Biopython code that builds the backbone (N, CA, C, O; Angstrom):
import numpy as np
from Bio.PDB.StructureBuilder import StructureBuilder

atoms = [
    (1, "MET", "N", (101.901, 93.372, 76.788)),
    (1, "MET", "CA", (101.792, 94.578, 75.696)),
    (1, "MET", "C", (102.067, 93.923, 74.520)),
    (1, "MET", "O", (102.229, 94.733, 73.608)),
    (2, "ILE", "N", (102.192, 92.693, 74.154)),
    (2, "ILE", "CA", (102.236, 92.303, 72.655)),
    (2, "ILE", "C", (100.234, 91.752, 72.443)),
    (2, "ILE", "O", (99.573, 91.646, 71.410)),
    (3, "ILE", "N", (99.833, 91.524, 73.904)),
    (3, "ILE", "CA", (98.521, 91.227, 73.231)),
    (3, "ILE", "C", (97.726, 92.072, 72.983)),
    (3, "ILE", "O", (96.713, 91.800, 72.337)),
    (4, "TYR", "N", (97.980, 93.286, 73.424)),
    (4, "TYR", "CA", (97.243, 94.517, 72.873)),
    (4, "TYR", "C", (97.402, 95.026, 71.551)),
    (4, "TYR", "O", (96.558, 95.739, 71.008)),
    (5, "ILE", "N", (98.655, 94.608, 70.939)),
    (5, "ILE", "CA", (99.300, 94.960, 69.854)),
    (5, "ILE", "C", (98.240, 93.903, 69.068)),
    (5, "ILE", "O", (97.463, 94.413, 68.260)),
    (6, "VAL", "N", (98.192, 92.559, 69.267)),
    (6, "VAL", "CA", (97.503, 92.062, 68.556)),
    (6, "VAL", "C", (96.398, 91.772, 68.566)),
    (6, "VAL", "O", (95.854, 91.082, 67.704)),
    (7, "SER", "N", (95.694, 92.401, 69.862)),
    (7, "SER", "CA", (94.378, 92.905, 69.824)),
    (7, "SER", "C", (93.543, 93.738, 68.729)),
    (7, "SER", "O", (92.529, 93.524, 68.064)),
    (8, "ALA", "N", (94.444, 94.771, 68.862)),
    (8, "ALA", "CA", (94.504, 95.951, 68.201)),
    (8, "ALA", "C", (94.497, 95.363, 66.736)),
    (8, "ALA", "O", (93.838, 96.138, 66.042)),
    (9, "VAL", "N", (94.841, 94.585, 66.188)),
    (9, "VAL", "CA", (95.017, 94.427, 64.874)),
    (9, "VAL", "C", (94.136, 93.650, 64.405)),
    (9, "VAL", "O", (93.492, 93.765, 63.362)),
    (10, "ASP", "N", (94.101, 92.626, 65.400)),
    (10, "ASP", "CA", (93.020, 91.782, 65.041)),
    (10, "ASP", "C", (91.451, 92.628, 65.199)),
    (10, "ASP", "O", (90.837, 92.532, 64.137)),
    (11, "LEU", "N", (90.935, 93.156, 65.908)),
    (11, "LEU", "CA", (89.880, 94.227, 65.817)),
    (11, "LEU", "C", (90.025, 94.791, 64.315)),
    (11, "LEU", "O", (89.302, 94.435, 63.385)),
    (12, "VAL", "N", (90.802, 95.485, 64.249)),
    (12, "VAL", "CA", (90.838, 96.578, 62.665)),
    (12, "VAL", "C", (90.411, 95.569, 61.546)),
    (12, "VAL", "O", (89.774, 95.920, 60.553)),
    (13, "LEU", "N", (90.809, 94.308, 61.788)),
    (13, "LEU", "CA", (91.254, 93.181, 60.513)),
    (13, "LEU", "C", (89.723, 93.308, 60.672)),
    (13, "LEU", "O", (89.043, 93.862, 59.808)),
    (14, "THR", "N", (89.133, 92.715, 61.939)),
    (14, "THR", "CA", (87.832, 92.531, 61.843)),
    (14, "THR", "C", (86.995, 93.212, 61.507)),
    (14, "THR", "O", (85.993, 92.720, 60.990)),
    (15, "ALA", "N", (87.116, 94.520, 61.679)),
    (15, "ALA", "CA", (86.115, 95.560, 60.803)),
    (15, "ALA", "C", (86.025, 95.665, 59.934)),
    (15, "ALA", "O", (84.936, 95.841, 59.386)),
    (16, "LEU", "N", (87.556, 95.589, 59.121)),
    (16, "LEU", "CA", (88.025, 95.747, 57.756)),
    (16, "LEU", "C", (86.636, 94.274, 56.737)),
    (16, "LEU", "O", (85.870, 94.238, 55.774)),
    (17, "PHE", "N", (87.148, 93.371, 57.862)),
    (17, "PHE", "CA", (86.426, 91.922, 56.764)),
    (17, "PHE", "C", (85.038, 92.130, 56.880)),
    (17, "PHE", "O", (84.398, 91.836, 55.870)),
    (18, "ALA", "N", (84.266, 92.652, 58.052)),
    (18, "ALA", "CA", (82.600, 93.229, 58.450)),
    (18, "ALA", "C", (82.087, 93.857, 57.320)),
    (18, "ALA", "O", (81.044, 93.575, 56.729)),
    (19, "ILE", "N", (83.007, 94.850, 57.024)),
    (19, "ILE", "CA", (82.542, 95.871, 56.158)),
    (19, "ILE", "C", (82.808, 95.274, 54.909)),
    (19, "ILE", "O", (81.711, 95.079, 54.386)),
    (20, "LEU", "N", (83.944, 94.785, 53.977)),
    (20, "LEU", "CA", (84.009, 93.813, 52.944)),
    (20, "LEU", "C", (82.825, 92.967, 52.984)),
    (20, "LEU", "O", (82.233, 92.868, 51.909)),
    (21, "ASN", "N", (82.245, 92.203, 54.182)),
    (21, "ASN", "CA", (81.443, 91.327, 54.136)),
    (21, "ASN", "C", (79.988, 91.776, 53.885)),
    (21, "ASN", "O", (79.236, 91.175, 53.118)),
    (22, "LYS", "N", (79.592, 93.048, 54.696)),
    (22, "LYS", "CA", (78.405, 94.016, 54.355)),
    (22, "LYS", "C", (78.441, 94.109, 52.810)),
    (22, "LYS", "O", (77.543, 93.477, 52.254)),
    (23, "TYR", "N", (79.443, 94.881, 51.885)),
    (23, "TYR", "CA", (79.152, 95.157, 50.874)),
    (23, "TYR", "C", (79.502, 94.595, 49.459)),
    (23, "TYR", "O", (79.084, 94.946, 48.355)),
    (24, "VAL", "N", (80.351, 93.664, 49.797)),
    (24, "VAL", "CA", (81.453, 92.899, 48.752)),
    (24, "VAL", "C", (81.314, 91.386, 48.110)),
    (24, "VAL", "O", (81.203, 90.882, 46.992)),
    (25, "TRP", "N", (81.394, 90.932, 49.587)),
    (25, "TRP", "CA", (80.865, 89.183, 49.167)),
    (25, "TRP", "C", (80.614, 88.829, 50.799)),
    (25, "TRP", "O", (81.250, 89.300, 51.742)),
    (26, "LYS", "N", (79.702, 88.035, 50.846)),
    (26, "LYS", "CA", (79.226, 87.281, 52.170)),
    (26, "LYS", "C", (80.112, 85.869, 52.871)),
    (26, "LYS", "O", (79.769, 85.076, 53.748)),
    (27, "GLY", "N", (81.569, 85.994, 51.929)),
    (27, "GLY", "CA", (82.102, 85.153, 52.308)),
    (27, "GLY", "C", (83.103, 85.670, 53.765)),
    (27, "GLY", "O", (83.342, 85.096, 54.827)),
    (28, "PHE", "N", (83.504, 86.977, 53.225)),
    (28, "PHE", "CA", (83.930, 87.300, 54.205)),
    (28, "PHE", "C", (83.262, 87.277, 56.094)),
    (28, "PHE", "O", (83.827, 87.995, 56.919)),
    (29, "ALA", "N", (82.447, 86.667, 56.377)),
    (29, "ALA", "CA", (81.678, 86.601, 57.594)),
    (29, "ALA", "C", (82.886, 85.430, 57.751)),
    (29, "ALA", "O", (83.811, 85.947, 58.378)),
    (30, "TYR", "N", (83.085, 84.533, 57.523)),
    (30, "TYR", "CA", (83.926, 83.537, 57.669)),
    (30, "TYR", "C", (85.440, 83.753, 58.489)),
    (30, "TYR", "O", (85.972, 83.131, 59.408)),
    (31, "PHE", "N", (85.974, 85.319, 57.435)),
    (31, "PHE", "CA", (87.263, 85.967, 58.220)),
    (31, "PHE", "C", (86.640, 86.552, 59.566)),
    (31, "PHE", "O", (87.094, 86.206, 60.656)),
    (32, "VAL", "N", (85.997, 87.099, 59.495)),
    (32, "VAL", "CA", (85.247, 87.493, 60.862)),
    (32, "VAL", "C", (85.485, 86.835, 61.658)),
    (32, "VAL", "O", (86.451, 86.862, 62.421)),
    (33, "LEU", "N", (84.358, 85.910, 61.583)),
    (33, "LEU", "CA", (84.864, 84.952, 62.376)),
    (33, "LEU", "C", (85.988, 83.809, 63.166)),
    (33, "LEU", "O", (85.916, 83.161, 64.210)),
    (34, "SER", "N", (86.982, 83.934, 62.139)),
    (34, "SER", "CA", (88.165, 82.898, 62.368)),
    (34, "SER", "C", (88.781, 84.215, 63.125)),
    (34, "SER", "O", (89.458, 84.016, 64.134)),
    (35, "LEU", "N", (88.545, 85.685, 62.623)),
    (35, "LEU", "CA", (89.988, 86.191, 63.357)),
    (35, "LEU", "C", (89.018, 86.892, 64.824)),
    (35, "LEU", "O", (89.577, 87.817, 65.414)),
    (36, "LEU", "N", (87.719, 86.468, 65.318)),
    (36, "LEU", "CA", (87.456, 86.550, 66.575)),
    (36, "LEU", "C", (87.366, 85.350, 67.318)),
    (36, "LEU", "O", (86.798, 85.336, 68.410)),
    (37, "LEU", "N", (87.884, 84.334, 66.813)),
    (37, "LEU", "CA", (88.168, 82.996, 67.411)),
    (37, "LEU", "C", (89.773, 82.893, 68.105)),
    (37, "LEU", "O", (90.224, 82.557, 69.200)),
    (38, "ALA", "N", (90.395, 83.428, 66.683)),
    (38, "ALA", "CA", (91.821, 83.765, 67.279)),
    (38, "ALA", "C", (92.167, 84.564, 68.210)),
    (38, "ALA", "O", (93.168, 84.406, 68.909)),
    (39, "LEU", "N", (91.135, 85.762, 68.324)),
    (39, "LEU", "CA", (91.266, 86.584, 69.560)),
    (39, "LEU", "C", (90.952, 86.019, 70.639)),
    (39, "LEU", "O", (91.717, 86.047, 71.603)),
    (40, "ALA", "N", (89.729, 85.383, 70.675)),
    (40, "ALA", "CA", (89.611, 84.653, 72.589)),
    (40, "ALA", "C", (90.739, 83.863, 72.455)),
    (40, "ALA", "O", (91.505, 83.667, 73.398)),
    (41, "LEU", "N", (90.951, 83.228, 70.962)),
    (41, "LEU", "CA", (91.742, 81.525, 71.986)),
    (41, "LEU", "C", (93.674, 82.411, 72.261)),
    (41, "LEU", "O", (94.559, 81.824, 72.884)),
    (42, "ALA", "N", (93.848, 83.700, 71.679)),
    (42, "ALA", "CA", (94.884, 84.682, 72.115)),
    (42, "ALA", "C", (94.283, 84.862, 73.564)),
    (42, "ALA", "O", (94.448, 83.864, 74.265)),
    (43, "TRP", "N", (93.640, 85.882, 74.153)),
    (43, "TRP", "CA", (93.320, 86.428, 75.368)),
    (43, "TRP", "C", (93.457, 84.957, 76.214)),
    (43, "TRP", "O", (94.059, 85.043, 77.284)),
    (44, "GLY", "N", (92.798, 83.214, 75.707)),
    (44, "GLY", "CA", (92.496, 82.885, 76.798)),
    (44, "GLY", "C", (94.324, 82.050, 77.296)),
    (44, "GLY", "O", (94.573, 81.736, 78.460)),
    (45, "ILE", "N", (95.380, 81.842, 76.082)),
    (45, "ILE", "CA", (96.394, 81.846, 76.217)),
    (45, "ILE", "C", (96.989, 82.140, 76.923)),
    (45, "ILE", "O", (97.484, 81.445, 77.810)),
    (46, "TRP", "N", (97.150, 83.560, 76.688)),
    (46, "TRP", "CA", (97.639, 84.861, 77.142)),
    (46, "TRP", "C", (97.294, 84.676, 78.860)),
    (46, "TRP", "O", (98.133, 84.776, 79.755)),
    (47, "LEU", "N", (96.070, 84.431, 79.004)),
    (47, "LEU", "CA", (95.200, 84.538, 80.624)),
    (47, "LEU", "C", (96.123, 83.292, 81.368)),
    (47, "LEU", "O", (96.562, 83.355, 82.516)),
    (48, "VAL", "N", (96.271, 82.349, 80.586)),
    (48, "VAL", "CA", (96.852, 81.106, 81.382)),
    (48, "VAL", "C", (98.423, 81.481, 81.554)),
    (48, "VAL", "O", (98.990, 81.588, 82.641)),
    (49, "TYR", "N", (99.037, 81.665, 80.242)),
    (49, "TYR", "CA", (100.168, 81.719, 81.127)),
    (49, "TYR", "C", (100.813, 83.033, 81.951)),
    (49, "TYR", "O", (102.007, 83.066, 82.246)),
    (50, "LYS", "N", (99.651, 84.369, 82.364)),
    (50, "LYS", "CA", (100.154, 85.446, 83.153)),
    (50, "LYS", "C", (99.319, 84.173, 84.210)),
    (50, "LYS", "O", (100.249, 84.039, 85.006)),
    (51, "TYR", "N", (98.398, 83.341, 84.648)),
    (51, "TYR", "CA", (98.312, 82.758, 85.341)),
    (51, "TYR", "C", (99.197, 81.875, 85.983)),
    (51, "TYR", "O", (98.926, 81.619, 87.156)),
    (52, "PHE", "N", (100.081, 81.408, 85.545)),
    (52, "PHE", "CA", (100.878, 80.637, 85.648)),
    (52, "PHE", "C", (102.696, 81.503, 86.042)),
    (52, "PHE", "O", (103.561, 80.821, 86.591)),
    (53, "THR", "N", (102.917, 82.679, 85.736)),
    (53, "THR", "CA", (104.054, 82.841, 85.690)),
    (53, "THR", "C", (103.395, 83.786, 86.978)),
    (53, "THR", "O", (103.474, 83.529, 88.180)),
    (54, "ALA", "N", (102.750, 84.915, 86.352)),
    (54, "ALA", "CA", (102.896, 86.331, 87.040)),
    (54, "ALA", "C", (101.923, 86.163, 88.328)),
    (54, "ALA", "O", (102.114, 86.971, 89.237)),
    (55, "PHE", "N", (101.213, 85.492, 88.447)),
    (55, "PHE", "CA", (99.738, 85.229, 89.454)),
    (55, "PHE", "C", (100.418, 84.597, 90.196)),
    (55, "PHE", "O", (100.480, 85.382, 91.143)),
    (56, "LYS", "N", (100.977, 83.761, 90.475)),
    (56, "LYS", "CA", (102.137, 83.087, 91.453)),
    (56, "LYS", "C", (102.918, 83.781, 92.310)),
    (56, "LYS", "O", (102.986, 83.664, 93.533)),
    (57, "LYS", "N", (103.957, 85.080, 91.028)),
    (57, "LYS", "CA", (104.338, 85.866, 92.105)),
    (57, "LYS", "C", (103.989, 86.961, 92.888)),
    (57, "LYS", "O", (104.511, 87.572, 93.821)),
    (58, "GLU", "N", (102.714, 87.052, 92.094)),
    (58, "GLU", "CA", (101.488, 88.108, 92.893)),
    (58, "GLU", "C", (101.429, 87.411, 94.580)),
    (58, "GLU", "O", (101.485, 87.908, 95.705)),
    (59, "MET", "N", (101.297, 86.111, 94.078)),
    (59, "MET", "CA", (100.433, 85.085, 95.011)),
    (59, "MET", "C", (101.901, 85.289, 96.522)),
    (59, "MET", "O", (101.426, 85.451, 97.646)),
    (60, "GLU", "N", (102.971, 85.273, 96.454)),
    (60, "GLU", "CA", (104.184, 85.239, 97.201)),
    (60, "GLU", "C", (104.493, 86.853, 97.798)),
    (60, "GLU", "O", (104.765, 87.079, 98.977)),
    (61, "GLU", "N", (104.411, 87.686, 96.954)),
    (61, "GLU", "CA", (104.274, 88.970, 97.149)),
    (61, "GLU", "C", (102.973, 89.342, 98.297)),
    (61, "GLU", "O", (103.272, 89.936, 99.334)),
    (62, "GLU", "N", (101.856, 89.037, 98.086)),
    (62, "GLU", "CA", (100.529, 89.178, 98.716)),
    (62, "GLU", "C", (100.844, 88.227, 100.313)),
    (62, "GLU", "O", (100.463, 88.544, 101.440)),
    (63, "PHE", "N", (101.513, 87.227, 99.972)),
    (63, "PHE", "CA", (102.002, 86.339, 101.445)),
    (63, "PHE", "C", (102.582, 87.024, 102.135)),
    (63, "PHE", "O", (102.451, 86.779, 103.334)),
    (64, "ASN", "N", (103.489, 88.193, 101.742)),
    (64, "ASN", "CA", (104.474, 88.312, 102.344)),
    (64, "ASN", "C", (104.052, 89.226, 103.602)),
    (64, "ASN", "O", (104.176, 89.155, 104.825)),
    (65, "GLU", "N", (103.303, 90.415, 102.364)),
    (65, "GLU", "CA", (102.238, 91.272, 102.912)),
    (65, "GLU", "C", (101.505, 90.632, 104.132)),
    (65, "GLU", "O", (101.456, 91.273, 105.182)),
    (66, "TYR", "N", (101.095, 89.747, 104.069)),
    (66, "TYR", "CA", (99.888, 88.951, 104.809)),
    (66, "TYR", "C", (100.922, 88.775, 106.297)),
    (66, "TYR", "O", (100.810, 89.301, 107.405)),
    (67, "LYS", "N", (101.641, 88.085, 105.908)),
    (67, "LYS", "CA", (103.229, 87.988, 106.469)),
    (67, "LYS", "C", (103.524, 88.691, 108.148)),
    (67, "LYS", "O", (103.597, 88.414, 109.345)),
    (68, "ILE", "N", (103.619, 89.824, 107.101)),
    (68, "ILE", "CA", (103.710, 91.076, 108.177)),
    (68, "ILE", "C", (102.445, 91.845, 108.898)),
    (68, "ILE", "O", (102.520, 92.553, 109.902)),
    (69, "ARG", "N", (101.011, 91.462, 107.972)),
    (69, "ARG", "CA", (100.081, 91.981, 108.864)),
    (69, "ARG", "C", (99.431, 90.731, 109.860)),
    (69, "ARG", "O", (98.309, 90.804, 110.362)),
    (70, "VAL", "N", (100.164, 89.829, 109.998)),
    (70, "VAL", "CA", (99.647, 88.606, 111.280)),
    (70, "VAL", "C", (100.639, 88.986, 112.047)),
    (70, "VAL", "O", (100.221, 89.396, 113.129)),
    (71, "MET", "N", (102.110, 89.032, 111.909)),
    (71, "MET", "CA", (102.834, 89.440, 113.162)),
    (71, "MET", "C", (102.426, 90.778, 113.901)),
    (71, "MET", "O", (102.386, 91.070, 115.096)),
    (72, "ASN", "N", (102.130, 91.500, 112.717)),
    (72, "ASN", "CA", (102.084, 92.910, 113.054)),
    (72, "ASN", "C", (100.342, 92.776, 114.453)),
    (72, "ASN", "O", (100.333, 93.137, 115.630)),
    (73, "LYS", "N", (99.784, 92.474, 114.063)),
    (73, "LYS", "CA", (98.285, 91.336, 114.629)),
    (73, "LYS", "C", (98.757, 91.038, 115.964)),
    (73, "LYS", "O", (98.751, 91.654, 117.029)),
    (74, "GLU", "N", (99.139, 89.983, 115.606)),
    (74, "GLU", "CA", (99.632, 88.733, 116.873)),
    (74, "GLU", "C", (100.541, 89.298, 117.525)),
    (74, "GLU", "O", (100.479, 89.170, 118.748)),
    (75, "LYS", "N", (101.601, 90.049, 116.978)),
    (75, "LYS", "CA", (102.564, 90.377, 118.075)),
    (75, "LYS", "C", (103.545, 89.587, 118.228)),
    (75, "LYS", "O", (104.322, 89.707, 119.176)),
    (76, "ILE", "N", (103.682, 88.429, 117.089)),
    (76, "ILE", "CA", (105.048, 87.604, 117.217)),
    (76, "ILE", "C", (105.863, 88.144, 116.214)),
    (76, "ILE", "O", (105.616, 88.880, 115.259)),
    (77, "THR", "N", (107.406, 87.356, 116.851)),
    (77, "THR", "CA", (108.292, 87.324, 115.793)),
    (77, "THR", "C", (108.421, 86.071, 114.493)),
    (77, "THR", "O", (108.082, 84.889, 114.420)),
    (78, "SER", "N", (109.117, 87.071, 113.534)),
    (78, "SER", "CA", (109.299, 86.123, 112.863)),
    (78, "SER", "C", (109.540, 84.083, 112.862)),
    (78, "SER", "O", (109.013, 83.175, 112.221)),
    (79, "LYS", "N", (110.276, 84.127, 113.611)),
    (79, "LYS", "CA", (110.825, 82.527, 113.985)),
    (79, "LYS", "C", (109.758, 82.207, 114.302)),
    (79, "LYS", "O", (109.612, 81.118, 113.747)),
    (80, "GLN", "N", (108.234, 82.588, 115.236)),
    (80, "GLN", "CA", (107.128, 81.936, 115.781)),
    (80, "GLN", "C", (106.771, 81.856, 114.150)),
    (80, "GLN", "O", (106.968, 80.866, 113.445)),
    (81, "PHE", "N", (106.184, 83.161, 113.703)),
    (81, "PHE", "CA", (105.737, 82.973, 112.340)),
    (81, "PHE", "C", (106.133, 81.879, 111.399)),
    (81, "PHE", "O", (105.259, 81.255, 110.798)),
    (82, "GLU", "N", (107.537, 81.582, 111.221)),
    (82, "GLU", "CA", (108.157, 80.503, 110.715)),
    (82, "GLU", "C", (108.193, 79.164, 111.121)),
    (82, "GLU", "O", (108.364, 78.335, 110.227)),
    (83, "GLU", "N", (108.051, 78.712, 112.440)),
    (83, "GLU", "CA", (107.327, 77.783, 112.816)),
    (83, "GLU", "C", (105.946, 77.381, 112.558)),
    (83, "GLU", "O", (105.598, 76.200, 112.549)),
    (84, "ALA", "N", (105.313, 78.172, 112.390)),
    (84, "ALA", "CA", (103.736, 77.513, 111.896)),
    (84, "ALA", "C", (103.192, 78.192, 110.861)),
    (84, "ALA", "O", (102.047, 78.631, 110.748)),
    (85, "GLU", "N", (104.388, 78.258, 109.890)),
    (85, "GLU", "CA", (103.785, 78.793, 108.415)),
    (85, "GLU", "C", (103.100, 77.848, 107.891)),
    (85, "GLU", "O", (101.937, 78.243, 107.811)),
    (86, "GLU", "N", (103.190, 76.977, 107.557)),
    (86, "GLU", "CA", (102.285, 75.930, 107.042)),
    (86, "GLU", "C", (100.935, 76.130, 107.136)),
    (86, "GLU", "O", (100.228, 76.106, 106.128)),
    (87, "SER", "N", (100.321, 76.401, 108.667)),
    (87, "SER", "CA", (98.927, 76.578, 109.052)),
    (87, "SER", "C", (98.545, 78.288, 108.418)),
    (87, "SER", "O", (97.567, 78.639, 107.758)),
    (88, "TYR", "N", (99.546, 78.998, 108.838)),
    (88, "TYR", "CA", (99.444, 80.468, 108.021)),
    (88, "TYR", "C", (99.176, 80.220, 106.703)),
    (88, "TYR", "O", (97.979, 80.182, 106.417)),
    (89, "ARG", "N", (99.863, 80.064, 105.937)),
    (89, "ARG", "CA", (99.773, 79.205, 104.403)),
    (89, "ARG", "C", (98.574, 79.165, 103.587)),
    (89, "ARG", "O", (98.239, 79.718, 102.539)),
    (90, "LYS", "N", (97.778, 77.965, 104.749)),
    (90, "LYS", "CA", (96.612, 77.464, 104.258)),
    (90, "LYS", "C", (95.214, 78.246, 104.757)),
    (90, "LYS", "O", (94.156, 77.797, 104.318)),
    (91, "SER", "N", (95.174, 79.436, 105.685)),
    (91, "SER", "CA", (94.051, 80.053, 106.159)),
    (91, "SER", "C", (94.700, 81.618, 104.729)),
    (91, "SER", "O", (93.941, 82.324, 104.065)),
    (92, "PHE", "N", (95.814, 81.646, 104.724)),
    (92, "PHE", "CA", (95.806, 82.742, 103.268)),
    (92, "PHE", "C", (95.453, 82.170, 102.242)),
    (92, "PHE", "O", (94.683, 82.794, 101.511)),
    (93, "LYS", "N", (95.818, 81.016, 101.898)),
    (93, "LYS", "CA", (95.504, 80.479, 100.386)),
    (93, "LYS", "C", (93.778, 80.388, 100.668)),
    (93, "LYS", "O", (93.085, 80.153, 99.678)),
    (94, "LYS", "N", (93.176, 80.550, 101.838)),
    (94, "LYS", "CA", (91.363, 80.439, 101.692)),
    (94, "LYS", "C", (90.726, 81.542, 101.539)),
    (94, "LYS", "O", (89.522, 81.646, 101.304)),
    (95, "THR", "N", (92.059, 83.023, 101.754)),
    (95, "THR", "CA", (91.536, 84.530, 101.541)),
    (95, "THR", "C", (91.669, 84.404, 99.616)),
    (95, "THR", "O", (90.801, 84.877, 98.884)),
    (96, "LEU", "N", (92.530, 83.906, 99.256)),
    (96, "LEU", "CA", (93.194, 84.248, 97.971)),
    (96, "LEU", "C", (91.641, 83.252, 97.348)),
    (96, "LEU", "O", (90.812, 84.082, 96.974)),
    (97, "ILE", "N", (91.088, 81.764, 97.160)),
    (97, "ILE", "CA", (90.445, 81.465, 96.680)),
    (97, "ILE", "C", (89.468, 81.901, 95.794)),
    (97, "ILE", "O", (89.205, 81.368, 94.715)),
    (98, "LYS", "N", (88.713, 83.293, 96.475)),
    (98, "LYS", "CA", (87.560, 84.066, 95.331)),
    (98, "LYS", "C", (89.032, 84.533, 94.143)),
    (98, "LYS", "O", (88.901, 83.867, 93.116)),
    (99, "GLN", "N", (89.963, 85.214, 94.089)),
    (99, "GLN", "CA", (90.721, 85.732, 93.290)),
    (99, "GLN", "C", (90.918, 84.608, 92.230)),
    (99, "GLN", "O", (90.687, 84.797, 91.036)),
    (100, "ILE", "N", (91.431, 83.237, 92.821)),
    (100, "ILE", "CA", (91.627, 82.377, 91.940)),
    (100, "ILE", "C", (90.241, 81.785, 90.836)),
    (100, "ILE", "O", (90.179, 81.455, 89.652)),
    (101, "ILE", "N", (89.390, 81.866, 91.816)),
    (101, "ILE", "CA", (87.758, 81.071, 90.904)),
    (101, "ILE", "C", (87.916, 82.470, 90.219)),
    (101, "ILE", "O", (88.019, 82.106, 89.047)),
    (102, "PHE", "N", (87.990, 83.653, 90.197)),
    (102, "PHE", "CA", (87.430, 84.643, 89.813)),
    (102, "PHE", "C", (88.259, 84.529, 88.176)),
    (102, "PHE", "O", (87.634, 84.554, 87.115)),
    (103, "LYS", "N", (89.852, 84.395, 88.293)),
    (103, "LYS", "CA", (90.678, 84.414, 87.134)),
    (103, "LYS", "C", (90.634, 83.194, 86.012)),
    (103, "LYS", "O", (90.883, 83.223, 84.807)),
    (104, "TRP", "N", (90.164, 81.967, 86.993)),
    (104, "TRP", "CA", (89.786, 80.918, 86.343)),
    (104, "TRP", "C", (88.341, 80.983, 85.646)),
    (104, "TRP", "O", (88.123, 80.092, 84.825)),
    (105, "PHE", "N", (87.263, 81.986, 85.884)),
    (105, "PHE", "CA", (86.270, 81.737, 85.568)),
    (105, "PHE", "C", (86.650, 82.694, 84.296)),
    (105, "PHE", "O", (85.949, 82.494, 83.305)),
    (106, "ILE", "N", (87.320, 83.366, 84.216)),
    (106, "ILE", "CA", (87.544, 85.092, 83.125)),
    (106, "ILE", "C", (88.014, 83.518, 81.963)),
    (106, "ILE", "O", (87.247, 83.060, 81.115)),
    (107, "ILE", "N", (89.688, 82.873, 82.323)),
    (107, "ILE", "CA", (89.860, 82.049, 81.325)),
    (107, "ILE", "C", (88.922, 81.033, 80.675)),
    (107, "ILE", "O", (88.907, 80.660, 79.502)),
    (108, "CYS", "N", (88.036, 80.618, 81.835)),
    (108, "CYS", "CA", (86.768, 79.714, 80.843)),
    (108, "CYS", "C", (86.092, 80.215, 80.038)),
    (108, "CYS", "O", (85.598, 79.576, 79.110)),
    (109, "PHE", "N", (85.891, 81.714, 80.254)),
    (109, "PHE", "CA", (84.801, 82.504, 79.762)),
    (109, "PHE", "C", (85.009, 82.708, 77.997)),
    (109, "PHE", "O", (84.346, 82.471, 76.987)),
    (110, "CYS", "N", (86.446, 83.336, 78.362)),
    (110, "CYS", "CA", (87.876, 83.303, 76.978)),
    (110, "CYS", "C", (87.799, 82.064, 75.948)),
    (110, "CYS", "O", (88.202, 82.112, 74.786)),
    (111, "PHE", "N", (87.317, 81.152, 76.460)),
    (111, "PHE", "CA", (87.534, 79.835, 75.803)),
    (111, "PHE", "C", (86.016, 79.272, 75.410)),
    (111, "PHE", "O", (85.704, 78.667, 74.385)),
    (112, "SER", "N", (85.311, 79.587, 76.336)),
    (112, "SER", "CA", (83.851, 79.740, 75.387)),
    (112, "SER", "C", (83.095, 80.136, 74.515)),
    (112, "SER", "O", (82.189, 79.576, 73.898)),
    (113, "ILE", "N", (83.736, 81.695, 74.470)),
    (113, "ILE", "CA", (83.723, 82.469, 73.531)),
    (113, "ILE", "C", (84.402, 81.994, 72.516)),
    (113, "ILE", "O", (84.047, 82.485, 71.445)),
    (114, "ALA", "N", (85.591, 80.908, 72.424)),
    (114, "ALA", "CA", (86.212, 81.038, 71.126)),
    (114, "ALA", "C", (85.269, 79.674, 70.887)),
    (114, "ALA", "O", (84.577, 79.634, 69.869)),
    (115, "VAL", "N", (85.255, 78.921, 71.527)),
    (115, "VAL", "CA", (84.269, 77.737, 71.441)),
    (115, "VAL", "C", (82.944, 78.464, 70.410)),
    (115, "VAL", "O", (82.941, 78.079, 69.241)),
    (116, "SER", "N", (82.091, 79.260, 70.736)),
    (116, "SER", "CA", (80.690, 79.628, 70.178)),
    (116, "SER", "C", (81.000, 80.425, 68.682)),
    (116, "SER", "O", (80.141, 80.427, 67.800)),
    (117, "PHE", "N", (82.475, 81.175, 68.485)),
    (117, "PHE", "CA", (83.077, 81.383, 67.715)),
    (117, "PHE", "C", (82.854, 80.384, 66.389)),
    (117, "PHE", "O", (82.293, 80.561, 65.308)),
    (118, "LEU", "N", (83.667, 79.075, 67.079)),
    (118, "LEU", "CA", (84.150, 78.108, 66.042)),
    (118, "LEU", "C", (82.359, 77.183, 65.689)),
    (118, "LEU", "O", (82.161, 76.516, 64.674)),
    (119, "LEU", "N", (81.593, 77.344, 66.500)),
    (119, "LEU", "CA", (80.309, 76.325, 66.655)),
    (119, "LEU", "C", (79.530, 77.871, 65.209)),
    (119, "LEU", "O", (78.754, 77.644, 64.280)),
    (120, "ALA", "N", (79.994, 78.904, 65.505)),
    (120, "ALA", "CA", (79.495, 79.636, 64.154)),
    (120, "ALA", "C", (79.963, 79.453, 63.063)),
    (120, "ALA", "O", (79.162, 79.242, 62.153)),
    (121, "MET", "N", (80.987, 79.464, 62.848)),
    (121, "MET", "CA", (81.606, 78.897, 61.510)),
    (121, "MET", "C", (81.075, 77.862, 61.066)),
    (121, "MET", "O", (80.685, 77.867, 59.899)),
    (122, "ILE", "N", (80.900, 76.556, 61.983)),
    (122, "ILE", "CA", (80.787, 75.772, 61.966)),
    (122, "ILE", "C", (78.849, 75.752, 60.848)),
    (122, "ILE", "O", (78.622, 75.163, 59.791)),
    (123, "PHE", "N", (78.019, 76.504, 61.570)),
    (123, "PHE", "CA", (77.035, 76.823, 61.680)),
    (123, "PHE", "C", (76.498, 77.656, 60.311)),
    (123, "PHE", "O", (75.400, 77.517, 59.773)),
    (124, "TYR", "N", (77.467, 78.459, 59.952)),
    (124, "TYR", "CA", (76.860, 79.831, 59.252)),
    (124, "TYR", "C", (76.552, 79.059, 57.945)),
    (124, "TYR", "O", (77.078, 78.038, 57.503)),
    (125, "LYS", "N", (75.770, 79.661, 57.557)),
    (125, "LYS", "CA", (74.932, 79.640, 55.907)),
    (125, "LYS", "C", (74.768, 80.834, 55.121)),
    (125, "LYS", "O", (74.205, 80.780, 54.028)),
]
sb = StructureBuilder()
sb.init_structure("model")
sb.init_model(0)
sb.init_chain("A")
sb.init_seg("    ")
for serial, (resi, resn, name, xyz) in enumerate(atoms, 1):
    if name == "N":
        sb.init_residue(resn, " ", resi, " ")
    sb.init_atom(name, np.array(xyz, "f"), 0.0, 1.0, " ", f" {name:<3s}", serial, name[0])
structure = sb.get_structure()
């Protein structure tokens, strides 16, 4: 929730400084770029935090659902499943690899946007 409030405040300030950049002083462009840099970094850090906290919990919940589906499909007991749980975990992780790659792509995208704003601040004339 807090990331949305930070984003809204950041975007309002960015818009304000962009307007001031156009009508008052060209130096406000640095404020715009620095606020956008801060926004990209905030989202990147937030997504990394969410990946290591909430996403791990989601994976455990999805594994429990996967366990139920496998037990129903193969008609095995929970004891039989627990005996071969390691192999089931490996097959479950193979199904999640696309989600994991996509989440890390989004995180890398946020940080690459931050780098682009940093480079824009360096080379802005």
